[in-house]
C-alpha positions in Angstrom: -21.5 17.3 -69.2 -23.2 17.6 -66.1 -21.4 17.5 -62.9 -19.8 15.2 -60.5 -22.4 15.9 -58.1 -25.6 15.4 -60.0 -23.8 12.2 -61.9 -23.5 10.9 -58.6 -27.1 11.1 -57.7 -28.4 9.8 -61.2 -25.7 6.9 -60.7 -27.4 6.0 -57.0 -30.8 6.3 -59.2 -30.0 4.0 -62.0 -28.1 1.4 -59.9 -31.0 0.7 -58.3 -33.7 0.5 -61.0 -31.6 -1.7 -63.3 -30.7 -4.2 -60.8 -34.5 -4.2 -60.2 -34.7 -4.6 -64.2 -32.1 -7.6 -64.5 -33.6 -9.6 -61.9 -36.8 -9.6 -62.9 -36.3 -9.9 -66.1 -34.1 -13.3 -65.4 -37.1 -14.5 -63.4 -39.0 -13.7 -66.1 -36.8 -15.5 -69.0 -36.7 -18.7 -66.3 -40.1 -19.3 -65.8 -40.6 -19.3 -69.4 -37.2 -21.8 -70.3 -35.7 -18.7 -72.3 -31.9 -18.2 -71.7 -31.3 -15.6 -69.0 -29.3 -12.0 -69.6 -25.7 -13.2 -68.9 -24.8 -9.7 -68.6 -26.7 -6.1 -68.1 -25.2 -2.5 -67.5 -25.5 -1.2 -64.3 -23.4 1.4 -64.7 -22.5 4.7 -67.1 -20.1 6.9 -67.3 -20.5 10.5 -67.2 -19.7 11.2 -70.3 -23.0 9.0 -71.3 -25.0 11.8 -69.9 -26.7 14.7 -71.2 -29.0 17.4 -69.8 -31.0 20.3 -71.0 -33.2 22.8 -69.0 -36.8 24.8 -70.1 -39.6 26.3 -68.0 -37.7 25.3 -64.5 -37.0 21.6 -65.4 -33.9 20.0 -66.0 -34.1 16.7 -68.1 -31.0 14.2 -67.7 -30.7 11.6 -70.7 -28.8 8.4 -69.8 -27.4 6.5 -73.1 -25.7 3.2 -73.6 -23.4 3.3 -76.8 -25.7 1.4 -79.1 -28.9 3.3 -78.5 -27.0 6.8 -78.8 -25.0 5.1 -82.0 -28.1 4.1 -83.8 -30.9 6.4 -82.9 -28.3 10.0 -83.6 -26.6 7.7 -86.6 -27.9 4.5 -88.1 -31.1 5.6 -89.0 -30.5 8.2 -91.0 -27.8 6.7 -92.8 -29.9 3.5 -93.1 -32.9 5.6 -94.5 -30.3 7.1 -96.8 -29.0 3.7 -98.3 -32.2 1.4 -98.1 -35.0 4.2 -98.5 -37.6 1.5 -99.7 -37.0 -0.4 -96.4 -38.9 2.7 -94.8 -42.6 3.3 -94.6 -43.6 0.2 -95.5 -45.8 -1.2 -92.8 -43.5 -3.8 -92.2 -40.7 -3.8 -88.9 -38.9 -6.8 -90.4 -37.7 -4.0 -93.1 -36.7 -1.8 -90.9 -34.7 -4.0 -88.8 -32.9 -5.5 -91.9 -31.6 -2.3 -93.3 -30.0 -1.2 -89.5 -28.6 -4.9 -89.4 -27.2 -4.5 -92.9 -25.0 -1.4 -91.3 -24.3 -3.1 -88.4 -21.5 -4.9 -89.0 -21.5 -6.5 -85.4 -20.4 -9.9 -86.5 -24.0 -10.9 -85.3 -26.8 -13.7 -87.1 -29.8 -11.2 -87.3 -31.9 -13.1 -84.7 -28.8 -12.3 -82.5 -28.7 -8.6 -83.8 -32.8 -8.3 -82.9 -31.6 -9.4 -79.2 -28.8 -7.4 -78.6 -31.4 -4.1 -79.2 -33.9 -5.4 -77.4 -31.5 -6.4 -74.5 -29.1 -3.6 -74.4 -30.0 -0.4 -76.8 -31.9 1.5 -74.4 -32.2 5.3 -73.0 -32.8 6.4 -69.6 -34.5 9.8 -68.9 -34.7 11.4 -65.5 -35.8 15.3 -64.7 -35.0 17.7 -62.0 -37.7 20.7 -61.0 -36.9 23.0 -58.7 -33.5 21.9 -58.4 -34.8 18.7 -56.6 -34.3 15.4 -58.5 -37.0 13.1 -59.2 -36.9 9.4 -58.0 -38.9 8.5 -61.1 -37.6 7.1 -64.1 -38.4 6.5 -67.6 -37.0 3.9 -69.4 -36.6 4.2 -73.8 -36.3 1.1 -75.3 -35.2 1.0 -79.0 -37.2 -2.4 -79.8 -39.1 -3.8 -76.9 -41.1 -6.4 -79.2 -41.3 -7.6 -82.6 -45.3 -9.1 -83.6 -46.5 -10.7 -86.2 -49.6 -8.6 -88.0 -52.0 -11.7 -88.7 -54.0 -9.3 -91.0 -51.1 -7.6 -93.0 -49.0 -10.5 -92.7 -46.0 -8.5 -91.6 -44.3 -7.7 -88.7 -45.1 -4.8 -86.2 -43.4 -2.7 -83.5 -44.5 -2.9 -80.3 -43.9 -0.1 -78.0 -40.3 1.5 -77.5 -38.8 4.4 -79.8 -38.9 2.1 -83.1 -42.8 1.9 -82.6 -43.1 5.7 -81.8 -40.9 7.0 -84.9 -43.6 5.7 -87.4 -45.4 9.3 -86.4 -42.2 11.3 -87.3 -39.7 11.9 -90.2 -36.8 14.2 -91.3 -36.8 15.9 -94.6 -40.0 14.7 -95.3 -39.1 11.0 -94.9 -40.6 8.5 -92.6 -38.0 7.7 -89.5 -40.2 4.0 -89.3 -42.6 2.3 -90.5 -45.3 4.8 -91.1 -46.3 6.7 -93.6 -46.5 10.3 -91.2 -45.0 13.6 -92.3 -44.3 15.0 -89.1 -40.7 16.4 -89.8 -38.2 17.0 -86.8 -34.8 18.9 -86.9 -33.1 16.4 -85.2 -33.4 12.9 -83.5 -32.4 14.2 -80.3 -35.6 16.6 -80.7 -37.9 13.2 -80.4 -36.5 12.6 -76.9 -36.8 15.7 -75.9 -40.5 15.4 -76.7 -40.6 12.3 -74.7 -39.0 13.6 -71.4 -41.4 16.7 -71.4 -44.1 14.2 -71.5 -42.8 12.2 -69.2 -42.5 15.1 -66.6 -46.2 16.3 -67.5 -47.5 12.7 -66.6 -45.4 13.0 -63.5 -46.8 16.4 -62.8 -50.5 15.3 -63.5 -50.6 11.5 -62.7 -53.3 10.7 -65.2 -55.0 7.0 -64.8 -53.7 5.7 -67.9 -50.2 7.3 -68.1 -51.2 9.4 -71.3 -50.7 12.9 -72.0 -50.6 15.9 -74.6 -47.7 18.0 -75.3 -47.3 20.6 -77.8 -44.2 20.7 -79.8 -44.6 23.5 -82.7 -46.2 24.9 -85.1 -49.3 24.9 -83.1 -49.4 20.4 -82.9 -49.6 18.5 -80.7 -48.3 15.1 -79.3 -50.0 12.3 -77.3 -47.7 10.6 -75.6 -48.0 7.0 -73.3 -46.2 5.2 -70.9 -46.3 2.1 -68.8 -45.6 2.1 -65.5 -43.9 -1.2 -64.1 -44.8 -1.7 -60.4 -41.9 -4.5 -60.4 -39.1 -3.0 -62.1 -40.3 0.6 -60.3 -39.7 1.9 -63.8 -41.7 3.8 -66.7 -41.6 2.6 -70.3 -42.8 4.5 -73.2 -45.5 3.1 -75.3 -46.5 5.1 -78.0 -46.3 8.4 -79.4 -48.2 10.2 -81.9 -49.9 13.4 -83.6 -53.3 14.7 -82.4 
């Protein structure tokens, strides 16, 4: 668990960003004639914050329960129970498998909205004992998009999109066919965090960086900076 002092620093940074995200999201929804978000999570308990350190960098991961539960438990459980719903190239298959395990009493449509609006993780970092003000938000589900060529649905951005390039025990973690085994789901978030730090250090124009992962393999990560929300988002990650 992180220190109370560090928790205070992280809370101060995140409160500003999460309020900005909520305000901008509702402004955008109003312009589209969509229903506004009636509630949003500004704060996180100290128990929701985890950290790991390597090479002079400390990464801080701030989860909400829905994101953590799905990433650490539900995805692997869904693969066990509905193996034919993964690796199909159809994002709807993955969503249906997760929905069947959710037991939340939502309709499928409401469940998708819940994942889009609330299931997320924030990543911050400290270098040389100095906290960076930069924030990366990793949404579990950004968007579902119809693929006119395949007549299936695609994940656009977010972790479920990136997971198609990863596997565990030889089983793809999303819609793809790539076999790129990780020992646990937390490894993927660690890779994303490391890549975010490299992106901040090098400031590439396209916010895309490559990092080594294991066994001489390398992964490319692409991020998107939303200037209105002053927040980075994960676009994709894949092996090169």
